[in-house]
C-alpha positions in Angstrom: 271.7 63.1 56.7 272.0 63.1 60.4 268.3 62.4 60.9 268.2 59.4 58.5 267.8 56.0 60.1 270.3 53.9 58.2 270.7 50.2 58.2 273.7 48.3 56.6 273.8 44.9 55.0 276.7 42.7 53.9 276.7 40.3 50.9 278.0 36.7 51.0 279.7 34.1 48.8 278.7 34.6 45.1 279.2 38.3 45.0 282.9 38.0 44.3 284.6 39.5 41.2 288.2 40.1 40.2 289.1 43.7 41.2 286.7 44.0 44.1 288.0 46.4 46.8 290.9 47.7 44.7 289.9 51.4 44.7 289.5 51.5 48.5 292.7 49.6 48.9 294.6 52.1 46.8 293.1 55.1 48.6 292.9 54.2 52.3 295.7 53.1 54.5 293.2 51.5 56.9 292.0 49.2 54.1 295.5 48.1 53.3 295.9 47.3 57.0 292.8 45.2 57.0 294.0 43.2 53.9 297.5 42.8 55.4 296.2 41.5 58.8 293.8 39.1 57.0 296.6 37.8 54.8 298.8 37.2 57.9 296.0 35.3 59.8 294.6 33.3 56.8 297.9 32.5 55.2 297.5 33.9 51.7 297.7 37.3 49.9 294.2 38.6 50.0 295.0 41.6 47.8 296.5 39.4 45.1 293.5 37.1 45.2 291.0 39.9 45.0 292.8 42.0 42.4 294.5 39.5 40.2 292.3 36.5 40.3 291.7 34.5 38.2 288.0 34.2 39.0 288.2 30.4 39.3 290.7 30.8 42.1 288.8 33.6 43.8 285.6 31.5 43.7 287.2 28.6 45.7 285.4 28.5 49.0 288.5 28.9 51.2 289.7 31.9 49.2 286.3 33.4 48.5 284.9 33.7 52.0 288.0 35.4 53.4 288.3 37.8 50.5 284.6 38.8 50.7 284.9 39.4 54.4 287.9 41.6 53.8 286.1 43.7 51.2 282.9 43.9 53.3 284.7 45.0 56.4 286.8 47.5 54.4 283.6 49.0 53.0 282.3 49.4 56.5 285.4 51.1 57.7 285.3 53.5 54.7 281.6 54.2 55.5 282.5 55.0 59.1 285.5 57.1 58.1 283.4 59.2 55.7 280.1 59.5 57.6 280.7 58.6 61.3 277.1 57.2 61.5 275.9 54.5 63.8 273.4 52.3 61.9 270.1 51.3 63.4 270.7 47.7 62.5 273.1 45.4 60.6 272.5 42.2 58.7 274.6 40.0 56.5 273.6 37.3 54.0 275.3 34.0 55.1 279.0 34.8 55.2 278.1 38.5 55.3 276.8 37.9 58.9 280.4 37.9 60.1 281.0 41.4 58.8 277.7 42.5 60.5 278.8 41.2 63.9 282.3 42.7 63.4 280.9 46.1 62.5 278.6 45.9 65.5 281.7 45.4 67.8 280.7 41.9 68.8 283.7 40.3 67.1 287.3 41.7 66.7 288.7 41.9 63.2 291.4 39.4 64.0 288.8 36.9 65.5 286.5 37.4 62.5 289.2 36.6 60.0 290.2 33.5 61.9 286.6 32.3 62.2 285.8 32.9 58.5 288.9 31.0 57.5 287.9 28.0 59.7 284.3 28.2 58.5 285.4 28.1 54.9 287.8 25.1 55.6 285.1 23.1 57.4 282.4 23.9 54.8 284.8 22.7 52.0 285.5 19.5 53.9 281.7 19.0 54.4 281.1 19.3 50.7 283.7 16.7 50.0 282.1 14.4 52.5 278.5 15.1 51.4 278.7 16.3 47.7 275.8 18.5 47.0 274.4 21.2 44.7 272.0 24.2 44.8 269.4 25.6 42.5 267.3 28.8 42.5 263.6 28.4 42.0 262.1 31.5 40.3 258.6 32.8 40.2 257.2 30.5 43.0 256.2 31.3 46.6 257.9 29.8 49.6 254.8 27.6 50.2 254.8 26.4 46.6 258.5 25.4 46.8 258.1 23.8 50.2 255.1 21.7 48.8 257.2 20.7 45.8 259.9 19.3 48.0 257.4 16.8 49.4 257.9 14.9 46.2 261.7 14.8 46.5 264.2 13.3 49.0 267.2 15.0 50.6 266.4 18.4 49.2 266.1 21.4 51.6 265.3 25.1 51.4 268.6 26.9 51.7 267.8 30.6 51.1 264.6 32.5 51.2 266.0 35.5 49.3 263.0 37.4 47.9 259.5 36.8 46.7 259.8 34.5 43.8 263.5 33.6 44.5 263.9 30.5 46.7 267.1 28.5 46.7 267.1 24.8 47.5 270.0 22.5 48.1 270.6 18.8 48.4 272.6 15.8 47.1 273.7 16.2 43.5 271.6 13.3 42.2 268.5 14.6 44.1 269.0 18.1 42.7 269.3 16.8 39.2 266.1 14.9 39.5 264.4 18.0 41.0 265.6 20.1 38.0 264.1 17.6 35.6 260.9 17.7 37.6 260.8 21.5 37.5 261.3 21.5 33.7 258.5 18.9 33.3 256.2 21.1 35.4 257.2 24.4 33.6 258.9 25.8 36.8 261.9 28.0 36.1 265.0 27.1 38.0 268.7 28.1 37.7 271.5 25.8 38.9 274.0 27.7 41.0 277.8 27.6 40.5 278.6 26.4 44.1 280.5 23.5 45.4 278.0 22.1 47.9 274.5 22.3 49.5 275.1 25.2 51.9 272.6 26.0 54.6 271.2 22.4 54.6 271.7 19.4 56.9 274.4 18.2 54.5 276.6 20.8 56.3 276.3 19.1 59.6 279.9 17.9 59.7 281.0 21.6 59.3 278.6 22.7 62.1 280.0 20.0 64.5 283.6 21.1 63.9 282.9 24.9 63.8 280.9 24.8 67.1 284.1 24.3 69.1 285.8 27.2 67.3 282.8 29.4 68.1 283.0 28.4 71.8 286.7 29.3 72.0 286.1 32.8 70.4 285.5 35.9 72.5 282.4 37.8 71.6 281.2 41.2 73.0 277.7 42.7 73.3 276.6 44.3 70.0 276.5 48.1 69.9 273.4 47.9 67.7 271.1 45.0 66.7 272.3 42.4 64.2 269.5 40.4 62.6 270.4 36.7 62.5 270.0 34.6 59.3 268.5 31.6 61.0 265.5 33.3 62.7 265.5 36.9 61.4 265.6 38.2 65.0 267.8 40.9 66.5 270.8 39.6 68.5 272.9 41.4 71.0 274.4 39.1 73.6 277.5 36.9 73.2 275.8 33.6 74.0 273.0 34.4 71.5 275.6 35.3 68.8 277.4 32.0 69.3 274.1 30.1 69.0 272.9 31.7 65.8 276.4 31.4 64.1 276.4 27.7 64.9 272.8 27.3 63.6 273.5 29.4 60.5 275.6 26.7 58.8 272.8 24.2 58.5 269.8 26.5 58.6 267.9 28.4 55.9 268.9 32.0 55.3 265.7 33.9 56.3 266.5 37.0 54.2 262.9 38.0 53.4 261.9 37.9 57.1 265.0 39.8 58.0 264.3 42.7 55.7 260.6 42.7 56.6 261.5 42.8 60.3 263.3 46.1 59.9 261.0 47.7 57.4 259.5 50.2 59.9 262.7 51.2 61.5 264.9 52.4 58.6 264.9 55.2 56.0 267.9 54.0 54.0 269.6 50.6 53.6 273.2 50.6 52.4 274.8 47.5 51.0 278.5 47.4 52.0 280.5 45.0 49.8 281.0 43.7 46.3 278.2 43.9 43.7 274.6 44.9 44.4 273.0 41.5 44.9 271.4 42.4 48.2 270.3 45.8 47.0 268.3 44.1 44.3 266.8 41.6 46.8 265.8 44.3 49.3 264.0 46.2 46.5 262.1 43.1 45.6 261.1 42.6 49.3 260.4 46.3 50.1 259.9 48.2 46.8 259.4 51.5 48.6 262.5 51.5 50.7 265.5 53.6 49.7 268.6 51.5 48.9 272.2 52.4 48.1 275.5 50.6 48.0 279.2 51.2 48.7 281.9 49.2 47.0 284.1 51.7 45.2 284.7 55.5 44.8 281.8 56.1 42.5 279.2 54.3 44.7 280.6 56.0 47.7 280.0 59.4 46.1 276.6 58.4 44.9 275.6 57.3 48.4 276.9 60.6 49.8 274.5 62.4 47.5 271.6 60.2 48.5 272.2 60.8 52.1 271.9 64.6 51.6 268.4 64.2 50.2 
């Protein structure tokens, strides 16, 4: 276990479910402290939102982002409590990047909660100003999807999640036209249940407002590399962290490049947070890599067994 090179990844919006984090909340005082502090900073009861729902409420951007950060960071603290291991890298998908920087010591827990709450607020306002939608294109390469977008206006690549899973976003009418075009051309696509076109230029109003919040926030040097969504490169220094967090809001999530970048430096990748969305994506990108997850007692125990091998 000691000799394993372990990386950690954190999920983002879309991984939420009613009941997430409850077992750790019940077992660990430090998790209850995280939830309580987040509730005080963000102005609503995180435990109630996570455990009682309903899912429609939990899925609202301003609730969802804060709750997922709380669960992600709690899973990190449990991981540290149980194993006391310094990972060789961290990465987070979209919102998950905030947990990655927090676990690397670049961002205090209090500052992270405050930033996530502001990010969610500004992104919600941006969706109201620029209504949009997103759709996952399945079974096509990045190049094929990019070429397809040449025939459509105001649609952008949002997430490069895995081979054969590319998410695009744009204005609602443009996305509807794109979906019809995909059907006509026998291209499989799945509309996503989201409120806007995240990680596209339609989020520019959020980026403008959020930049000043980033500039006012204190960041420290990372204790270990965090791979940034916008360019899949390791980040350490405060000024670089600020830059990539600003860019992230309007830039594509480069998840494939991120995982490929760390492929030679890790023996085990552990997803810390609700569901196993990233674990599945990692296996599609790197079929031979060992993957595990921690979100409840059973998955914690399972990961402990894997780390003994």
